[in-house]
C-alpha positions in Angstrom: 0.0 0.2 0.0 3.0 2.4 0.4 4.5 1.8 -3.1 2.3 4.6 -4.9 2.8 7.3 -2.0 6.5 6.5 -2.3 6.5 6.8 -6.4 4.5 10.0 -5.9 7.0 11.3 -3.4 10.2 10.3 -5.6 8.4 11.7 -8.5 7.8 15.2 -6.8 11.6 15.3 -5.7 13.0 14.5 -8.9 10.9 17.3 -10.3 11.8 19.9 -7.9 15.7 19.0 -8.0 15.4 19.2 -11.9 13.7 23.0 -11.6 16.2 24.0 -9.1 19.1 22.4 -11.1 17.7 24.2 -14.2 17.2 27.8 -12.4 20.7 27.7 -10.8 22.0 26.8 -14.2 20.4 30.3 -15.6 21.6 31.9 -13.0 25.0 31.0 -13.5 24.7 32.1 -16.9 23.6 35.5 -16.0 25.5 35.9 -12.6 27.9 38.7 -14.1 28.0 42.3 -14.1 31.0 43.0 -16.9 30.3 43.9 -20.4 28.0 46.8 -22.2 24.7 48.4 -20.6 22.5 46.6 -23.0 24.0 43.3 -22.0 23.6 44.2 -18.2 19.9 45.0 -19.1 19.5 41.7 -20.4 20.8 39.9 -17.9 18.6 42.3 -15.1 15.5 41.2 -17.5 16.5 37.4 -17.3 17.0 37.6 -13.5 13.5 39.3 -13.3 11.9 36.6 -15.0 13.9 34.0 -12.5 12.4 35.8 -10.0 9.2 35.7 -11.0 9.4 31.9 -11.6 10.2 31.6 -7.6 6.0 30.7 -7.2 6.7 27.8 -9.5 9.5 26.3 -7.4 7.5 26.9 -4.4 4.6 25.0 -5.7 7.0 22.2 -6.6 8.3 22.3 -2.9 4.4 22.4 -1.6 3.9 18.9 -3.9 7.0 17.3 -2.4 5.8 18.4 1.3 2.1 17.2 0.6 3.3 13.9 -0.8 6.1 13.4 2.2 3.2 13.8 4.6 1.0 11.3 2.7 4.1 9.0 2.7 5.2 9.4 6.3 1.6 8.5 7.6 1.7 5.2 6.1 5.3 4.0 6.0 7.6 2.2 8.7 9.6 3.9 11.2 12.9 3.2 9.1 11.6 4.6 5.8 10.5 7.6 7.7 14.0 8.2 8.9 14.9 8.1 4.8 12.1 10.4 4.0 12.9 13.0 6.8 16.5 13.1 5.5 15.4 13.7 1.8 13.0 16.7 2.9 15.9 18.1 4.8 18.2 17.9 1.9 15.7 19.3 -0.8 14.7 21.8 1.6 18.3 23.0 2.3 18.7 23.0 -1.8 15.6 25.2 -2.3 16.4 27.8 0.5 20.0 27.9 -1.3 18.2 28.5 -4.8 15.8 31.2 -3.8 18.9 32.8 -1.7 20.8 32.8 -5.0 18.0 34.2 -7.0 17.5 37.0 -4.8 21.4 37.9 -4.3 22.2 37.5 -8.1 19.0 39.7 -9.4 19.9 42.3 -6.5 23.6 42.5 -7.5 22.6 42.9 -11.1 20.2 45.5 -10.0 22.3 47.2 -7.9 24.9 48.0 -10.8 22.3 48.8 -13.1 21.0 51.6 -11.0 24.4 52.8 -10.2 25.4 52.9 -14.0 21.7 54.9 -14.3 22.7 57.5 -11.7 25.9 57.8 -12.9 24.8 58.6 -16.5 22.4 61.2 -15.2 25.2 62.9 -13.4 27.4 62.9 -16.5 24.2 64.5 -18.6 24.2 67.3 -16.1 28.0 67.8 -15.9 27.8 67.8 -19.8 24.9 70.2 -19.9 26.7 72.6 -17.5 29.7 72.2 -19.6 28.0 73.2 -22.7 26.5 76.2 -21.5 29.7 77.4 -19.9 31.7 76.6 -23.1 28.8 78.8 -25.3 29.4 81.3 -22.9 33.0 81.3 -23.2 33.1 81.1 -27.2 31.5 84.3 -27.2 33.7 86.9 -27.7 34.6 89.6 -24.8 32.2 92.5 -25.7 33.4 96.0 -25.4 32.2 98.1 -22.5 31.3 101.7 -22.3 32.7 102.9 -19.2 34.6 101.8 -16.2 31.7 100.6 -14.2 30.6 98.6 -16.7 33.9 96.9 -17.0 34.0 96.3 -13.3 30.8 94.7 -13.7 31.9 92.6 -17.1 35.1 91.7 -14.8 33.0 90.7 -12.0 30.6 88.6 -14.1 33.6 86.6 -15.7 35.2 86.2 -11.8 31.7 84.7 -11.0 32.0 82.5 -13.9 35.3 81.4 -13.2 34.4 80.4 -9.4 31.7 78.5 -10.7 33.8 76.2 -12.8 36.1 75.9 -10.5 33.2 74.9 -7.8 32.2 72.5 -10.4 35.9 70.7 -10.0 34.4 68.8 -6.5 31.4 67.7 -8.9 34.0 66.4 -11.6 36.1 64.8 -9.2 33.0 62.8 -7.7 31.8 62.1 -11.2 35.3 60.6 -12.2 35.2 58.6 -8.9 32.1 56.8 -9.9 33.2 56.1 -13.1 36.6 54.2 -11.8 34.2 52.4 -9.4 31.8 51.7 -12.2 34.5 50.5 -14.6 35.9 48.0 -12.1 32.3 46.6 -11.8 31.3 46.7 -15.4 34.5 46.9 -17.5 32.7 48.8 -20.1 34.7 51.4 -22.4 32.3 54.0 -21.9 33.6 54.6 -18.5 37.5 53.4 -19.1 40.3 55.6 -18.4 40.5 57.4 -21.5 36.8 58.9 -21.1 37.8 60.0 -17.7 40.9 61.8 -19.1 39.0 63.3 -21.7 36.5 64.8 -19.2 39.4 65.9 -16.8 40.6 67.5 -20.4 37.6 68.9 -21.5 37.3 70.7 -18.0 40.6 71.8 -17.4 40.3 73.4 -21.4 37.2 75.6 -20.2 38.9 76.3 -16.7 42.0 77.6 -18.6 39.4 79.8 -21.0 37.7 81.2 -18.6 41.1 82.1 -16.6 42.4 83.7 -19.5 39.1 85.9 -19.9 39.4 87.0 -16.7 43.3 87.9 -16.9 42.1 90.2 -20.2 39.4 91.7 -18.2 41.4 92.5 -15.2 44.1 93.9 -17.6 41.4 96.2 -19.7 39.9 97.5 -16.1 43.2 98.2 -14.6 44.1 100.1 -17.6 40.8 102.1 -17.4 41.1 102.4 -13.7 44.6 104.1 -14.1 43.4 106.3 -17.0 40.3 107.3 -14.7 42.5 108.0 -11.7 44.8 110.4 -13.9 42.0 111.9 -15.3 40.5 112.7 -11.7 43.8 114.1 -10.7 43.9 116.4 -13.8 40.3 117.5 -12.8 41.7 118.4 -9.2 44.5 119.9 -10.9 42.5 122.1 -13.1 39.9 123.3 -10.3 42.8 124.0 -8.0 44.2 126.1 -11.0 40.6 127.7 -11.3 40.5 128.3 -7.6 44.0 130.1 -7.9 42.7 132.2 -10.9 39.7 133.3 -8.9 41.3 133.7 -5.8 43.9 136.0 -7.3 41.0 137.8 -9.3 38.7 138.0 -6.2 41.3 139.8 -4.5 41.8 142.4 -7.4 40.2 145.1 -5.3 43.2 145.3 -2.9 45.6 145.0 -5.6 46.9 147.5 -8.3 46.4 146.6 -11.8 49.7 146.4 -12.5 50.4 143.6 -9.6 47.1 141.8 -11.4 48.3 141.8 -14.8 51.8 140.3 -13.4 49.9 137.4 -11.6 47.8 136.6 -14.7 51.2 136.6 -16.7 52.4 133.9 -13.9 49.8 131.5 -15.1 51.2 130.8 -18.0 53.7 128.4 -16.8 50.8 126.5 -15.2 48.9 126.4 -18.7 51.9 124.7 -20.2 52.0 121.9 -17.5 48.3 121.3 -18.3 48.7 121.0 -21.9 51.4 118.4 -21.2 49.5 116.3 -18.9 46.4 116.6 -21.4 48.4 115.3 -23.9 49.7 112.2 -21.8 46.0 111.7 -21.1 45.1 111.7 -25.0 48.0 109.2 -25.5 46.7 107.1 -22.5 43.1 107.4 -23.9 43.9 105.8 -27.3 44.9 102.2 -25.2 41.4 102.6 -23.3 39.3 103.4 -26.3 40.5 100.4 -28.1 39.0 97.9 -25.3 35.7 100.3 -25.1 32.8 100.3 -27.0 32.2 103.0 -29.9 29.6 104.7 -27.2 32.4 104.7 -24.7 35.2 105.6 -26.8 33.1 108.5 -27.9 32.3 109.6 -24.1 36.3 109.3 -23.4 36.8 111.5 -26.3 34.2 114.1 -25.4 35.3 114.0 -22.1 39.2 115.1 -23.1 37.7 117.5 -25.6 35.5 119.0 -22.5 39.0 119.3 -20.3 40.6 120.8 -23.3 37.8 123.4 -23.8 38.0 123.9 -20.1 41.8 124.7 -20.1 41.5 126.7 -23.0 38.7 128.6 -21.9 40.6 129.2 -18.3 43.3 130.6 -20.7 41.2 132.6 -22.6 39.5 134.0 -19.6 42.9 134.9 -17.8 44.1 136.6 -21.5 40.7 138.3 -21.5 41.1 139.7 -17.8 44.6 141.0 -18.9 43.3 142.9 -21.9 40.1 143.9 -19.4 42.5 145.2 -16.7 44.5 147.1 -19.3 41.3 148.8 -20.9 38.9 149.4 -18.2 41.5 151.6 -16.2 40.9 154.8 -17.8 37.6 153.7 -19.4 34.6 156.0 -18.1 32.1 154.1 -20.4 32.8 150.9 -18.8 32.3 152.3 -15.3 28.8 153.8 -16.4 28.0 150.7 -18.2 28.8 148.2 -15.0 27.0 150.7 -12.3 23.8 150.8 -14.5 24.0 147.0 -14.7 24.5 146.6 -11.2 21.9 149.0 -10.4 19.2 147.4 -12.5 20.2 144.0 -10.9 20.0 145.4 -7.4 16.6 146.3 -8.2 15.8 143.0 -9.9 17.3 141.3 -6.9 15.3 143.2 -4.3 11.8 142.8 -6.0 12.6 138.9 -6.0 13.5 139.6 -2.0 10.3 141.1 -1.5 8.4 138.5 -3.1 10.2 135.7 -1.4 9.3 137.9 2.1 6.0 137.5 1.4 6.1 133.8 2.1 7.5 134.5 5.3 4.9 136.9 6.8 3.7 135.6 10.1 0.1 133.7 10.1 -2.2 132.2 12.2 -0.8 129.3 14.7 -1.2 125.9 12.7 -4.5 124.0 13.7 -3.5 120.6 12.7 -0.9 118.5 11.0 -1.9 119.3 7.1 -1.5 122.9 8.1 2.1 122.3 10.1 3.3 120.4 7.0 2.0 122.9 4.3 3.7 125.7 6.3 6.9 123.6 6.6 6.8 123.0 3.1 6.4 127.0 2.2 9.3 127.6 4.2 11.6 125.0 2.8 10.7 126.3 -0.8 11.7 129.7 0.2 14.9 128.6 1.9 15.7 126.8 -1.3 14.9 129.9 -3.6 17.0 132.0 -1.4 19.9 130.0 -1.3 19.5 129.6 -5.5 19.9 133.2 -5.1 23.2 133.2 -3.4 25.0 133.2 -6.3 23.3 136.6 -7.6 24.2 137.9 -4.3 27.8 137.0 -4.7 27.7 138.3 -8.1 26.2 141.5 -7.0 28.9 142.0 -4.4 32.0 141.1 -6.7 30.1 143.5 -9.3 30.9 146.2 -6.7 34.0 145.2 -6.0 35.1 145.7 -9.6 33.9 149.2 -9.3 36.6 150.1 -6.8 39.1 150.3 -9.7 37.3 153.4 -11.1 38.1 156.7 -9.6 34.4 157.7 -9.3 32.0 158.1 -6.3 29.9 155.0 -6.2 28.9 155.4 -2.6 24.9 155.5 -3.1 25.2 152.6 -5.4 27.4 150.9 -2.7 24.9 151.8 0.3 21.9 150.4 -2.1 24.0 146.7 -2.6 25.0 146.8 1.3 21.1 147.4 2.5 20.2 144.8 -0.2 22.6 142.6 1.2 21.4 143.1 4.8 18.0 142.5 3.8 18.9 139.2 1.9 20.9 138.0 5.3 17.7 139.2 7.0 15.5 137.0 4.9 17.8 134.1 5.2 18.0 134.2 8.6 14.4 134.3 9.2 13.6 131.6 6.8 15.8 129.0 8.3 14.7 130.5 11.6 10.8 129.6 10.6 11.9 126.4 9.0 13.7 125.4 12.3 10.7 126.3 14.1 8.2 124.6 11.7 10.2 121.5 11.9 10.6 121.6 15.6 6.7 122.1 15.7 6.2 119.0 13.6 8.4 117.0 15.5 6.6 117.8 18.8 3.4 117.1 17.1 4.9 113.8 16.2 6.1 113.2 19.5 2.8 113.4 20.8 1.2 110.1 20.4 4.2 108.5 22.0 4.1 110.8 24.8 0.2 110.0 25.4 1.5 106.1 25.1 3.7 106.7 28.0 1.3 108.1 29.9 -1.4 105.6 28.8 1.4 102.7 29.3 1.7 104.1 33.3 -1.9 103.6 33.8 -2.2 100.3 31.9 0.4 98.6 34.1 -1.1 100.1 37.2 -4.4 98.8 36.3 -3.2 95.4 35.5 -1.7 95.2 38.8 -4.6 96.1 40.5 -6.9 94.0 38.6 -4.6 90.7 39.0 -6.6 89.5 42.0 -9.8 91.2 42.7 -12.1 89.7 45.5 -15.6 90.2 44.9 -17.9 90.7 41.9 -18.4 94.4 42.7 -14.6 95.0 42.3 -14.9 93.6 38.8 -17.9 95.7 38.1 -15.9 98.7 39.0 -12.5 98.2 37.1 -14.0 96.5 34.1 -15.2 99.8 32.5 -11.6 101.0 33.3 -10.3 98.4 31.4 -12.6 98.8 28.3 -11.7 102.4 28.4 -8.1 101.7 28.1 -8.6 99.5 25.1 -10.6 102.0 23.3 -7.4 104.5 24.3 -5.0 101.7 22.9 -6.9 101.4 19.7 -6.6 105.2 18.9 -3.1 105.6 20.0 -2.4 102.3 17.4 -4.3 104.3 14.4 -2.0 107.2 15.4 1.1 105.4 15.5 0.2 103.3 12.5 0.0 106.6 10.5 3.5 107.5 11.8 5.0 104.8 10.1 3.1 105.4 6.6 4.9 108.6 6.6 8.2 107.5 6.1 9.0 109.3 2.9 7.6 113.1 4.7 9.7 112.3 7.7 13.0 111.4 5.7 12.5 115.1 3.9 11.9 116.8 6.8 14.2 115.6 9.8 16.7 113.7 7.4 17.3 110.0 7.0 19.3 109.4 10.2 16.9 111.0 12.5 13.8 109.8 11.1 14.9 105.9 11.0 15.6 106.5 14.6 12.1 107.8 15.2 10.4 105.2 13.2 12.3 102.7 15.3 11.3 104.3 18.3 7.7 104.1 16.9 7.9 100.4 15.7 9.2 99.8 19.5 6.3 101.6 20.9 3.5 99.7 18.5 5.3 96.4 20.1 4.9 97.6 23.4 1.3 98.8 23.0 0.6 95.6 21.2 1.9 93.7 24.2 0.0 95.6 27.0 -3.0 95.8 24.6 -3.0 91.5 24.5 -2.7 91.7 28.3 -5.7 94.1 28.8 -7.7 91.9 26.5 -6.8 88.6 28.4 -7.8 90.8 31.8 -10.7 92.0 30.1 -12.0 88.6 29.1 -10.9 87.4 32.5 -13.1 89.5 34.2 -15.9 88.9 31.5 -15.8 85.2 32.1 -15.7 85.8 36.1 -19.1 87.6 35.4 -20.4 85.0 32.7 -19.9 82.0 35.1 -23.4 82.2 36.1 -24.8 82.3 32.5 -25.3 79.3 30.3 -23.6 78.5 27.0 -26.6 79.8 24.5 -26.4 83.4 26.6 -22.6 83.7 26.1 -22.7 82.5 22.6 -25.3 84.6 20.9 -23.5 87.7 21.5 -20.2 86.7 20.1 -21.8 85.2 17.0 -23.8 88.7 16.4 -20.6 90.3 17.1 -18.8 88.4 14.6 -21.7 89.0 12.0 -21.4 92.6 12.6 -17.5 92.9 12.3 -17.8 91.0 8.9 -20.3 93.3 7.5 -18.2 96.4 8.5 -15.2 94.4 7.0 -16.9 94.0 3.7 -17.9 97.6 3.8 -14.3 98.8 3.7 -13.4 96.9 0.6 -14.7 100.1 -1.7 -11.9 102.2 -3.1 -12.1 105.7 -1.3 -11.9 109.0 -2.9 -8.8 110.8 -1.6 -5.8 110.3 0.8 -7.8 111.6 4.2 -10.5 108.8 3.2 -8.2 105.9 2.6 -6.1 106.9 6.1 -9.5 107.2 7.8 -10.2 103.8 6.2 -7.2 101.9 7.2 -8.1 103.5 10.9 -11.2 101.7 10.5 -9.6 98.4 9.6 -7.1 98.6 12.5 -10.6 99.2 14.8 -12.2 96.2 13.4 -8.7 94.3 13.5 -8.6 95.2 17.2 -12.3 94.4 17.9 -11.4 91.0 16.1 -8.6 90.2 18.8 -10.8 90.9 21.5 -13.6 88.7 20.3 -10.9 85.8 19.9 -10.1 86.0 23.5 -14.0 86.0 24.4 -14.1 82.7 22.2 -11.5 81.0 24.0 -12.8 81.8 27.4 -16.1 80.5 25.9 -14.9 77.0 25.3 -15.0 75.5 28.6 -18.5 75.9 28.9 -19.0 73.7 26.0 -18.0 70.3 27.9 -19.0 67.3 26.4 -22.3 69.2 24.3 -22.0 68.1 20.6 -24.1 70.8 19.3 -22.4 73.4 21.3 -19.1 71.8 20.2 -20.4 72.0 16.6 -21.6 76.0 17.2 -18.0 77.0 18.4 -16.1 75.3 15.8 -18.3 77.0 13.1 -17.6 80.3 15.0 -14.0 79.6 14.9 -14.3 78.6 11.2 -16.1 82.1 10.2 -13.4 83.7 12.7 -10.5 82.5 11.0 -12.0 83.3 7.4 -12.8 86.9 8.6 -9.3 87.0 10.1 -7.5 86.3 6.9 -9.7 88.2 4.7 -9.2 91.3 7.1 -5.3 90.8 6.8 -5.4 91.0 3.1 -7.8 93.9 3.0 -5.5 96.1 5.7 -2.3 95.2 3.5 -3.9 96.6 0.3 -5.3 99.4 2.4 -1.9 100.4 3.7 -0.3 99.7 -0.1 -3.1 102.0 -1.1 -2.1 105.2 1.3 1.7 104.6 0.7 1.1 104.9 -2.8 -1.2 108.0 -2.6 1.4 109.6 0.0 4.1 109.1 -2.7 2.0 111.0 -5.6 1.1 113.8 -3.6 4.8 114.2 -2.4 6.0 113.7 -5.9 3.3 116.2 -7.3 4.2 118.7 -4.9 7.6 118.6 -5.4 7.3 119.0 -9.2 4.6 121.7 -8.9 6.9 123.8 -6.4 9.7 123.7 -9.1 7.6 124.6 -12.0 6.4 127.5 -10.2 9.5 128.7 -9.2 11.1 128.5 -12.6 8.4 130.1 -14.3 8.7 133.0 -11.7 12.3 133.0 -12.5 11.8 133.2 -16.3 9.2 135.8 -16.0 11.3 138.0 -14.0 13.5 138.4 -17.3 10.1 139.9 -18.8 9.9 143.6 -18.6 6.2 145.4 -18.8 4.1 144.9 -22.0 6.5 141.8 -22.7 9.8 143.4 -23.2 12.4 141.1 -22.1 15.6 142.3 -20.5 18.6 139.8 -20.9 22.8 140.4 -20.7 25.6 137.6 -20.3 24.6 137.4 -16.5 20.9 136.3 -17.2 21.7 134.2 -20.1 24.0 132.2 -17.9 21.3 132.1 -15.1 18.8 130.9 -17.9 21.2 128.4 -19.1 21.5 126.6 -15.7 17.8 126.6 -15.1 16.7 125.1 -18.6 19.7 122.4 -18.3 17.3 121.1 -15.5 14.3 120.5 -17.9 15.1 117.0 -19.2 15.7 115.7 -15.6 12.1 117.3 -14.8 10.4 115.9 -17.8 11.1 112.6 -16.8 10.0 113.4 -13.2 6.9 114.3 -15.0 6.3 111.0 -16.9 6.9 109.3 -13.4 4.6 111.3 -11.6 2.3 110.4 -14.4 2.8 106.8 -13.7 2.4 107.1 -9.8 -0.9 109.1 -10.9 -1.9 106.2 -12.8 -1.3 103.6 -9.8 -3.4 105.8 -7.6 -6.3 106.2 -9.9 -6.5 102.3 -10.1 -7.1 102.3 -6.4 -9.3 104.7 -5.9 -13.1 105.7 -6.7 -14.4 107.2 -9.9 -14.5 110.3 -7.8 -11.1 110.0 -6.6 -9.5 109.2 -9.8 -11.5 111.9 -11.5 -9.7 114.4 -9.0 -6.2 112.8 -9.7 -6.8 113.1 -13.2 -7.5 116.6 -13.1 -4.4 117.2 -10.9 -2.2 115.5 -13.5 -4.1 117.6 -16.3 -3.2 120.8 -14.4 0.2 119.5 -13.9 0.7 118.8 -17.5 -0.9 122.3 -18.6 1.3 124.0 -16.2 4.4 122.3 -17.8 3.3 123.1 -21.4 2.9 126.7 -20.4 6.4 126.8 -18.7 7.9 125.0 -22.0 6.5 127.6 -24.3 7.6 130.6 -21.8 11.0 128.9 -22.1 11.3 128.7 -26.2 10.2 132.2 -26.2 12.8 133.2 -24.2 15.3 131.2 -25.8 14.5 132.4 -29.1 14.7 135.7 -28.0 18.0 135.2 -26.4 19.6 133.7 -29.8 18.2 136.8 -31.7 20.2 139.2 -28.8 23.4 137.2 -29.4 23.1 137.2 -33.0 22.7 141.0 -32.9 25.8 141.3 -30.6 27.7 139.3 -33.1 26.9 141.4 -35.8 27.9 144.5 -33.8 31.5 143.0 -33.2 32.8 141.3 -36.5 35.9 139.6 -34.2 33.5 137.4 -32.4 31.9 134.1 -33.7 29.2 131.7 -32.7 29.8 128.9 -30.5 27.1 126.5 -30.2 26.6 124.9 -26.5 25.0 121.3 -26.8 24.3 121.5 -22.9 20.6 121.6 -23.9 20.1 120.1 -27.0 16.2 119.6 -26.5 15.1 122.9 -25.9 17.8 124.7 -28.6 21.5 126.0 -28.4 22.9 128.4 -26.3 25.0 131.0 -28.6 28.2 132.3 -26.6 30.0 135.0 -28.0 33.9 134.8 -27.4 36.9 136.2 -28.9 38.3 133.7 -31.4 39.2 133.3 -35.1 36.4 131.8 -37.2 36.9 128.9 -39.2 35.2 128.7 -42.2 35.9 126.2 -45.2 35.9 127.0 -48.8 33.0 126.7 -51.1 34.7 124.3 -53.2 34.4 120.7 -51.2 35.9 117.5 -52.5 33.3 115.3 -54.0 34.1 112.5 -51.2 32.9 115.0 -48.7 29.7 115.6 -50.5 29.2 111.7 -50.6 29.9 111.8 -46.9 27.2 114.4 -46.2 24.9 112.8 -48.2 25.0 109.6 -46.2 24.8 111.3 -43.2 21.7 113.0 -43.9 20.3 109.5 -45.1 21.4 107.9 -41.9 20.1 110.9 -40.0 16.6 110.6 -41.6 16.4 107.1 -41.3 17.4 106.9 -37.5 14.5 110.0 -36.9 11.9 108.0 -38.7 12.6 105.0 -37.0 12.5 106.8 -33.5 9.4 108.6 -34.4 7.7 105.3 -35.1 8.9 103.6 -31.9 7.8 106.7 -30.1 4.3 106.6 -31.4 3.8 102.8 -30.5 5.2 103.6 -27.2 2.6 106.3 -26.6 -0.2 104.2 -27.7 1.2 101.4 -25.3 0.8 103.8 -22.2 -2.7 105.2 -23.3 -4.0 101.7 -23.5 -6.7 100.5 -20.7 -5.2 98.2 -18.2 -8.4 96.9 -16.5 -7.7 93.2 -16.7 -4.9 90.8 -16.2 -5.1 90.1 -20.2 -4.8 93.7 -20.7 -1.8 93.7 -18.5 -0.2 90.6 -20.6 -0.8 92.5 -23.7 0.9 95.7 -22.9 3.7 93.7 -21.1 4.2 91.8 -24.2 4.1 95.1 -26.7 6.8 96.7 -24.3 8.8 93.9 -24.5 8.7 94.0 -28.2 10.1 97.5 -28.0 12.8 96.4 -25.5 13.7 94.2 -28.1 14.2 96.7 -31.0 16.5 99.0 -28.9 19.6 97.3 -30.4 18.4 98.1 -33.7 17.8 101.7 -32.9 21.4 101.6 -31.1 23.1 100.5 -34.2 21.6 103.0 -36.4 22.7 106.0 -33.9 26.3 105.0 -33.7 26.4 104.9 -37.3 25.2 108.2 -36.9 28.2 109.1 -34.5 30.7 107.4 -36.5 29.7 109.8 -39.8 29.5 112.5 -37.1 33.1 112.7 -36.6 33.6 113.2 -40.4 30.8 115.9 -40.9 31.3 117.8 -37.1 28.2 118.4 -34.8 24.8 119.4 -36.2 21.8 120.6 -34.2 19.7 117.7 -35.4 22.0 115.2 -34.4 22.2 116.5 -30.8 18.1 117.0 -30.8 18.0 113.3 -31.8 20.6 112.2 -28.9 18.1 113.7 -26.4 14.9 112.4 -27.9 16.9 108.7 -27.9 17.7 109.1 -24.4 14.3 110.4 -23.2 12.5 107.4 -25.3 14.8 104.8 -23.4 14.1 106.4 -20.1 10.3 106.3 -20.9 10.4 102.7 -22.0 12.2 101.8 -18.9 9.6 103.5 -16.6 6.7 102.2 -18.5 8.1 98.6 -18.0 8.7 99.4 -14.0 5.3 100.8 -13.5 3.6 98.1 -15.5 5.4 95.3 -13.3 4.5 97.5 -10.3 0.6 97.0 -11.3 0.9 93.5 -12.1 2.0 92.7 -8.7 -0.7 94.7 -7.2 
């Protein structure tokens, strides 16, 4: 009866052994990590399939065990021993096979993963390598100036440091390659590949080091040149000071002595010309490593230095001639005396006008009046400071009259009285400004002083209410705590408003003092918040003591109703406001809502102990907390936006006020050169004054565009009525600007005619065109010189050059006009949605991408200009090109600010 189970057992044992033998043979074939990646992958897949066969082997083992159990139940004791021995052997063989399968597959899989990670790291290294290689293959771009060269050198040094830092990664990569090669022996990671990677890295490192060395040489050369130029500037300024000092003492020296001193300056001029020649020689090497625009700038700078030196020489020469001529010139004295008298009268009229702004008025009632009064005194003081050169000029002119043998005592008395009046008004202006600044300082200090009083009372109140004995005592001090909380909220509003006035504080007290004050305000706010929280906790504690006798519903319903009321108030404050006071009031209301919400939070926490195990109460309190957190987050966002809107409106008002004040002063100065019935009064001194004033016009025009951009931001965050007000202010500002420009152009036209007339009356003088103010016309200075005129018969090459210059000039002017029209249309586009913002951003990006094209056209013009000389149209285009780039940059910046908002 045991024969059939015996045969079945032997058959199962034989089948299992044959299966394990076949698996082990397959494993032995694939148990190898050497060779290419494809072969390793094939072995990995094969071992995976072998691993999947393990259940089959387990099934065969189960059959062996089952047949063994059957056989053991019906066999003799002697047979059992043999069967158990076979079972033990086949189990050991099965365990060995399973372990072999696992270890073989794990070993191959680990090598495969190691290889994959190495390939990923190698790919990342070569991506970085290609990026660096492309960067280094580009030739070194010529830069415009020293700062740009220093930036370029810094960038190359950063690039070199990046390459040097990659050496650590490369070393790890080579170590991994060596380790991998020992395991797989594949040529893709052999020593030759490792050497090639190392060699490529060393090559780009050498290129980067070479580039840094070249840029260091270029930068050092430019720095040395810049140092020499600065030294020449110092020498020239020192020489000018010596000349001015010598000429300033001419009233105390004889004419002969003055003439001798002027002749002694000839040696200084010779040394200066020699130093300037050395600078020109040195500039050749610098220009070679500088962009065309930068080279032109260097050339122009040297030309300006030569012009300044020549101008000083000419000035000394003219002074020599003037001393010789004016000693016995009666007409010179009369002319200078009349001119001085006229300028003194004009100066006194200007002083009387400025003195009207300093007349005492009623005491300021609020902060706005204090600030307005300080601004008036500041503007008046600045205007008086601007009149200082005129006062010095009057005194210098008075000193010039000393050399004449005439009685000029009445004129001298008039000048002295005028100077005394000028000094008195200056002192009064300074005193009033300092007094108004002191009043503002005391006004701004008032909230902090009130806080200190409130702080002392609050600390005393917290100490007293720390442990109250009975309920009547609680009812006695609870109203005092609530009053202290109300006062705390009021103080917070005032302190927060102080922080929002940072720009105003800096303009009044200076940056250091304002920062110190704002730091004190910040610390005060922090102290107030801490004491406020303590009061809230104490108030809640006392309220809780009173409410301990009430049930949950009685305490819950007021809190729920109060939260709903706060939500309604917060939603109502999301509307845009009309003007800055409205926005400030809105911010204060939001701060009060936040204070009330903090107090409500403490009360909710105190309500939690009443919930106990009631699930309904627990649900209500959870819902209340959820609504509270939602309202808190919404309120924080609304407050942040409100603070931003207030800050933007403050900035706009400040910029608007500054530009309005400058326009008003400039208009008054220009109008002062017009007499009755539109007659204009100009002379050489007034021409210089007008030139200095008009030179400020380009910067102020850029400031006008920036103010319009700030106004646009304010309009977007204001109500319709407020936007209309801002738009009206901007319209009024632009109209004032247009009127000022018209006045300036009219006056400049008259000056040109006046100077042409003077030139015709003196044929020895020629016209020199000053390009200080290319946008608004050119000032014509009359100096003694030999005119340089070219003959009528010009070579044909020169005519061709002129034709090319005209063509390029017209091409660039047309290109700039088209681009400027596009920019104006883009600025005028509506920006109501995010899509509109993206469209505007894309169009501005297109204009930005076309700037190199315009720069190329302009540089072509400049290269031809060196052959054709300077022309008025080119200087006008230079200014328009600079203004266009500035407007494009500001438009992009303002758009980015709007998108972030």
